C-alpha positions as a Python dict, from the first residue, in 0.01 Angstrom:
ca = {
    (1, 'X'): (0, 0, 0),
    (2, 'X'): (301, 235, 17),
    (3, 'X'): (543, 188, 304),
    (4, 'X'): (692, 463, 518),
    (5, 'X'): (1035, 384, 650),
    (6, 'X'): (1094, 492, 1011),
    (7, 'X'): (1326, 785, 1078),
    (8, 'X'): (1620, 650, 1278),
    (9, 'X'): (1852, 771, 1552),
    (10, 'X'): (2150, 534, 1541),
    (11, 'X'): (2374, 479, 1844),
    (12, 'X'): (2702, 290, 1825),
    (13, 'X'): (3054, 250, 1960),
    (14, 'X'): (3288, 242, 1662),
    (15, 'X'): (3525, -52, 1713),
    (16, 'X'): (3662, -345, 1515),
    (17, 'X'): (3373, -590, 1578),
    (18, 'X'): (3104, -367, 1429),
    (19, 'X'): (3281, -96, 1229),
    (20, 'X'): (3229, -226, 876),
    (21, 'X'): (2874, -345, 947),
    (22, 'X'): (2770, -10, 1094),
    (23, 'X'): (2937, 191, 819),
    (24, 'X'): (2761, -18, 556),
    (25, 'X'): (2430, 21, 737),
    (26, 'X'): (2472, 400, 752),
    (27, 'X'): (2552, 420, 379),
    (28, 'X'): (2253, 200, 290),
    (29, 'X'): (2008, 390, 513),
    (30, 'X'): (2144, 745, 488),
    (31, 'X'): (1810, 890, 381),
    (32, 'X'): (1641, 731, 686),
    (33, 'X'): (1893, 837, 952),
    (34, 'X'): (1824, 1159, 1140),
    (35, 'X'): (2120, 1137, 1375),
    (36, 'X'): (2420, 918, 1465),
    (37, 'X'): (2548, 912, 1822),
    (38, 'X'): (2893, 762, 1883),
    (39, 'X'): (2970, 658, 2240),
    (40, 'X'): (3279, 806, 2403),
    (41, 'X'): (3448, 489, 2528),
    (42, 'X'): (3676, 697, 2751),
    (43, 'X'): (3401, 906, 2908),
    (44, 'X'): (3462, 1028, 3264),
    (45, 'X'): (3173, 828, 3411),
    (46, 'X'): (3361, 506, 3327),
    (47, 'X'): (3684, 627, 3483),
    (48, 'X'): (3842, 727, 3155),
    (49, 'X'): (4098, 514, 2975),
    (50, 'X'): (4321, 458, 3279),
    (51, 'X'): (4033, 367, 3507),
    (52, 'X'): (3894, 118, 3259),
    (53, 'X'): (4230, -50, 3201),
    (54, 'X'): (4277, -87, 3575),
    (55, 'X'): (3938, -252, 3612),
    (56, 'X'): (4005, -489, 3324),
    (57, 'X'): (4343, -587, 3469),
    (58, 'X'): (4196, -644, 3814),
    (59, 'X'): (3918, -865, 3679),
    (60, 'X'): (4075, -1037, 3378),
    (61, 'X'): (4450, -996, 3417),
    (62, 'X'): (4696, -903, 3139),
    (63, 'X'): (4557, -1175, 2907),
    (64, 'X'): (4269, -941, 2818),
    (65, 'X'): (4498, -664, 2689),
    (66, 'X'): (4559, -800, 2335),
    (67, 'X'): (4182, -836, 2290),
    (68, 'X'): (4121, -478, 2405),
    (69, 'X'): (4403, -346, 2188),
    (70, 'X'): (4289, -521, 1871),
    (71, 'X'): (3918, -454, 1915),
    (72, 'X'): (3926, -101, 2051),
    (73, 'X'): (4272, 49, 2095),
    (74, 'X'): (4422, 11, 1748),
    (75, 'X'): (4111, 113, 1552),
    (76, 'X'): (4079, 424, 1768),
    (77, 'X'): (4450, 508, 1743),
    (78, 'X'): (4466, 461, 1364),
    (79, 'X'): (4138, 630, 1274),
    (80, 'X'): (4300, 976, 1220),
    (81, 'X'): (4532, 814, 965),
    (82, 'X'): (4239, 689, 754),
    (83, 'X'): (4272, 956, 480),
    (84, 'X'): (4635, 856, 429),
    (85, 'X'): (4571, 479, 423),
    (86, 'X'): (4269, 525, 200),
    (87, 'X'): (4476, 729, -42),
    (88, 'X'): (4736, 452, -66),
    (89, 'X'): (4476, 180, -120),
    (90, 'X'): (4226, 371, -333),
    (91, 'X'): (3943, 307, -87),
    (92, 'X'): (3849, 670, -19),
    (93, 'X'): (3504, 631, -171),
    (94, 'X'): (3429, 298, -4),
    (95, 'X'): (3176, 329, 278),
    (96, 'X'): (3295, 24, 477),
    (97, 'X'): (3651, 159, 480),
    (98, 'X'): (3556, 512, 586),
    (99, 'X'): (3543, 599, 957),
    (100, 'X'): (3197, 688, 1077),
    (101, 'X'): (3238, 1063, 1139),
    (102, 'X'): (3369, 1151, 790),
    (103, 'X'): (3123, 908, 633),
    (104, 'X'): (2834, 1085, 805),
    (105, 'X'): (2969, 1425, 700),
    (106, 'X'): (2982, 1303, 340),
    (107, 'X'): (2622, 1182, 367),
    (108, 'X'): (2494, 1491, 548),
    (109, 'X'): (2401, 1307, 868),
    (110, 'X'): (2441, 1496, 1200),
    (111, 'X'): (2666, 1322, 1453),
    (112, 'X'): (2772, 1371, 1813),
    (113, 'X'): (3001, 1204, 2066),
    (114, 'X'): (2792, 1071, 2354),
    (115, 'X'): (2909, 1088, 2714),
    (116, 'X'): (2565, 1028, 2865),
    (117, 'X'): (2289, 892, 2646),
    (118, 'X'): (2033, 979, 2913),
    (119, 'X'): (2157, 1332, 2977),
    (120, 'X'): (1974, 1657, 2905),
    (121, 'X'): (2187, 1735, 2598),
    (122, 'X'): (2094, 1404, 2438),
    (123, 'X'): (1727, 1453, 2520),
    (124, 'X'): (1738, 1793, 2351),
    (125, 'X'): (1902, 1642, 2042),
    (126, 'X'): (1640, 1368, 2016),
    (127, 'X'): (1356, 1614, 2054),
    (128, 'X'): (1507, 1826, 1777),
    (129, 'X'): (1562, 1544, 1525),
    (130, 'X'): (1234, 1364, 1613),
    (131, 'X'): (1330, 1006, 1525),
    (132, 'X'): (1062, 741, 1499),
    (133, 'X'): (1297, 472, 1622),
    (134, 'X'): (1621, 439, 1817),
    (135, 'X'): (1863, 175, 1686),
    (136, 'X'): (2149, 53, 1906),
    (137, 'X'): (2425, -128, 1715),
    (138, 'X'): (2713, -225, 1948),
    (139, 'X'): (2645, 66, 2184),
    (140, 'X'): (2782, 48, 2539),
    (141, 'X'): (2536, 265, 2732),
    (142, 'X'): (2196, 168, 2871),
    (143, 'X'): (1894, 369, 2760),
    (144, 'X'): (1651, 485, 3025),
    (145, 'X'): (1277, 454, 2974),
    (146, 'X'): (1256, 833, 2945),
    (147, 'X'): (1513, 838, 2663),
    (148, 'X'): (1344, 555, 2473),
    (149, 'X'): (1015, 741, 2500),
    (150, 'X'): (1162, 1025, 2294),
    (151, 'X'): (1132, 803, 1985),
    (152, 'X'): (773, 731, 1879),
    (153, 'X'): (836, 359, 1825),
    (154, 'X'): (1090, 306, 2102),
    (155, 'X'): (1414, 128, 2023),
    (156, 'X'): (1586, -183, 1883),
    (157, 'X'): (1920, -343, 1959),
    (158, 'X'): (2143, -576, 1755),
    (159, 'X'): (2312, -830, 1983),
    (160, 'X'): (2562, -1093, 1859),
    (161, 'X'): (2431, -1391, 2052),
    (162, 'X'): (2138, -1629, 2062),
    (163, 'X'): (1945, -1445, 2331),
    (164, 'X'): (1855, -1506, 2605),
    (165, 'X'): (2203, -1666, 2618),
    (166, 'X'): (2509, -1447, 2667),
    (167, 'X'): (2352, -1119, 2772),
    (168, 'X'): (2625, -861, 2812),
    (169, 'X'): (2907, -672, 2638),
    (170, 'X'): (3123, -959, 2502),
    (171, 'X'): (2889, -1247, 2410),
    (172, 'X'): (3126, -1407, 2160),
    (173, 'X'): (3391, -1455, 2429),
    (174, 'X'): (3141, -1662, 2625),
    (175, 'X'): (3029, -1853, 2315),
    (176, 'X'): (3390, -1940, 2227),
    (177, 'X'): (3462, -2036, 2589),
    (178, 'X'): (3169, -2277, 2596),
    (179, 'X'): (3291, -2445, 2278),
    (180, 'X'): (2944, -2563, 2178),
    (181, 'X'): (2917, -2376, 1850),
    (182, 'X'): (2627, -2172, 1985),
    (183, 'X'): (2677, -1862, 1773),
    (184, 'X'): (2405, -1635, 1646),
    (185, 'X'): (2264, -1285, 1635),
    (186, 'X'): (1943, -1134, 1770),
    (187, 'X'): (1743, -817, 1715),
    (188, 'X'): (1533, -725, 2018),
    (189, 'X'): (1339, -437, 2162),
    (190, 'X'): (1529, -199, 2386),
    (191, 'X'): (1425, -180, 2751),
    (192, 'X'): (1607, -19, 3047),
    (193, 'X'): (1778, -350, 3128),
    (194, 'X'): (2071, -507, 2946),
    (195, 'X'): (1966, -729, 2652),
    (196, 'X'): (1631, -808, 2812),
    (197, 'X'): (1374, -680, 2561),
    (198, 'X'): (1142, -903, 2361),
    (199, 'X'): (1291, -1083, 2062),
    (200, 'X'): (1203, -960, 1713),
    (201, 'X'): (1437, -1171, 1497),
    (202, 'X'): (1713, -1424, 1549),
    (203, 'X'): (1950, -1632, 1337),
    (204, 'X'): (2186, -1912, 1434),
    (205, 'X'): (2519, -1887, 1249),
    (206, 'X'): (2771, -2165, 1194),
    (207, 'X'): (3129, -2047, 1238),
    (208, 'X'): (3459, -2238, 1203),
    (209, 'X'): (3572, -2432, 1513),
    (210, 'X'): (3891, -2225, 1536),
    (211, 'X'): (3714, -1887, 1518),
    (212, 'X'): (3835, -1625, 1764),
    (213, 'X'): (3595, -1422, 1977),
    (214, 'X'): (3698, -1114, 1778),
    (215, 'X'): (3635, -1268, 1437),
    (216, 'X'): (3306, -1417, 1554),
    (217, 'X'): (3189, -1072, 1662),
    (218, 'X'): (3281, -921, 1324),
    (219, 'X'): (3094, -1186, 1130),
    (220, 'X'): (2790, -1182, 1357),
    (221, 'X'): (2757, -806, 1331),
    (222, 'X'): (2756, -841, 953),
    (223, 'X'): (2474, -1096, 982),
    (224, 'X'): (2303, -867, 1230),
    (225, 'X'): (2302, -587, 976),
    (226, 'X'): (2105, -809, 736),
    (227, 'X'): (1868, -920, 1012),
    (228, 'X'): (1811, -559, 1115),
    (229, 'X'): (1725, -465, 756),
    (230, 'X'): (1449, -727, 761),
    (231, 'X'): (1306, -599, 1089),
    (232, 'X'): (1307, -240, 964),
    (233, 'X'): (1132, -349, 646),
    (234, 'X'): (860, -516, 851),
    (235, 'X'): (820, -203, 1066),
    (236, 'X'): (787, 7, 751),
    (237, 'X'): (514, -221, 617),
    (238, 'X'): (318, -244, 941),
    (239, 'X'): (379, 104, 1080),
    (240, 'X'): (464, -39, 1421),
    (241, 'X'): (716, -250, 1608),
    (242, 'X'): (577, -594, 1684),
    (243, 'X'): (545, -708, 2043),
    (244, 'X'): (802, -979, 1976),
    (245, 'X'): (866, -1287, 2188),
    (246, 'X'): (927, -1250, 2559),
    (247, 'X'): (1238, -1439, 2663),
    (248, 'X'): (1339, -1576, 3003),
    (249, 'X'): (1611, -1369, 3167),
    (250, 'X'): (1931, -1575, 3178),
    (251, 'X'): (2241, -1468, 3377),
    (252, 'X'): (2437, -1162, 3270),
    (253, 'X'): (2772, -1244, 3104),
    (254, 'X'): (3026, -971, 3168),
    (255, 'X'): (3392, -947, 3079),
    (256, 'X'): (3578, -1272, 3157),
    (257, 'X'): (3764, -1327, 3481),
    (258, 'X'): (4114, -1472, 3510),
    (259, 'X'): (3988, -1825, 3571),
    (260, 'X'): (3779, -1821, 3255),
    (261, 'X'): (4069, -1694, 3043),
    (262, 'X'): (4303, -1959, 3184),
    (263, 'X'): (4052, -2229, 3093),
    (264, 'X'): (4019, -2090, 2740),
    (265, 'X'): (4397, -2089, 2691),
    (266, 'X'): (4428, -2447, 2813),
    (267, 'X'): (4167, -2552, 2555),
    (268, 'X'): (4321, -2354, 2269),
    (269, 'X'): (4028, -2113, 2245),
    (270, 'X'): (4135, -1763, 2151),
    (271, 'X'): (4010, -1412, 2207),
    (272, 'X'): (4207, -1279, 1911),
    (273, 'X'): (4496, -1370, 1680),
    (274, 'X'): (4722, -1231, 1407),
    (275, 'X'): (4443, -1231, 1148),
    (276, 'X'): (4238, -1006, 1373),
    (277, 'X'): (4540, -782, 1427),
    (278, 'X'): (4579, -749, 1050),
    (279, 'X'): (4211, -656, 1020),
    (280, 'X'): (4247, -390, 1291),
    (281, 'X'): (4550, -244, 1115),
    (282, 'X'): (4370, -226, 779),
    (283, 'X'): (4023, -132, 904),
    (284, 'X'): (4018, 193, 704),
    (285, 'X'): (4216, 64, 407),
    (286, 'X'): (3994, -204, 255),
    (287, 'X'): (3627, -278, 217),
    (288, 'X'): (3596, -651, 278),
    (289, 'X'): (3589, -793, 632),
    (290, 'X'): (3791, -1096, 733),
    (291, 'X'): (3625, -1424, 628),
}
């Protein structure tokens, strides 16, 4: 029986943890993707760049700044230089080393910067491109029920934790802080509540004991890309998204506070290190992620 692959609307925030995984996913599924929405991390509703930095400093203190710089600041700052760095390294034709916007242009995929995923402009875009399925891959906005209903099959999310543990934006920080080796990745249905939809697939992943939160996120997103491929294949075969497994709702894990970061430092557990900095600096100059 022939399979029909679902038409996708992909939503993401391009940053170090997910960049190579998302770029590879887009290249592999270009014929299935109707639209790519990239979140504006500095959108006015979040207070812009200055407002966000102030909130992070108030909650986490200056110890969070290297993590933010390596994961978000440097990749964003250096992205315009990608054609130059790619020319030097000969990686211009490599999908994983090509920033998302030019990669999508090369593949003929429409893109837009998203300030409000639930706004009228986004609703109009989704109605026009008529996706079967919304896919969220490291996206930092919450979909409303009305927005999810604009895709025939609803939506999926890739989350780098063993849900229901570590719901929230930085699950690998909490996994590293706990020091129990509880790393993994989940694919779940999207609902209008953070990381609370039924579980469709999950994989526990063993990472080195000295892994940083940044490097853990990169590796888990790569595993998540493979897991997502399996879920999409099943949807293509069955013509529907399975009901999945309902999970208990465990506490939300937000950005760390100062006490948590002090405890991590005292135990030698790191948010980021020089290897992660090197990866951020070369994000658009090589294809292979850090091991």
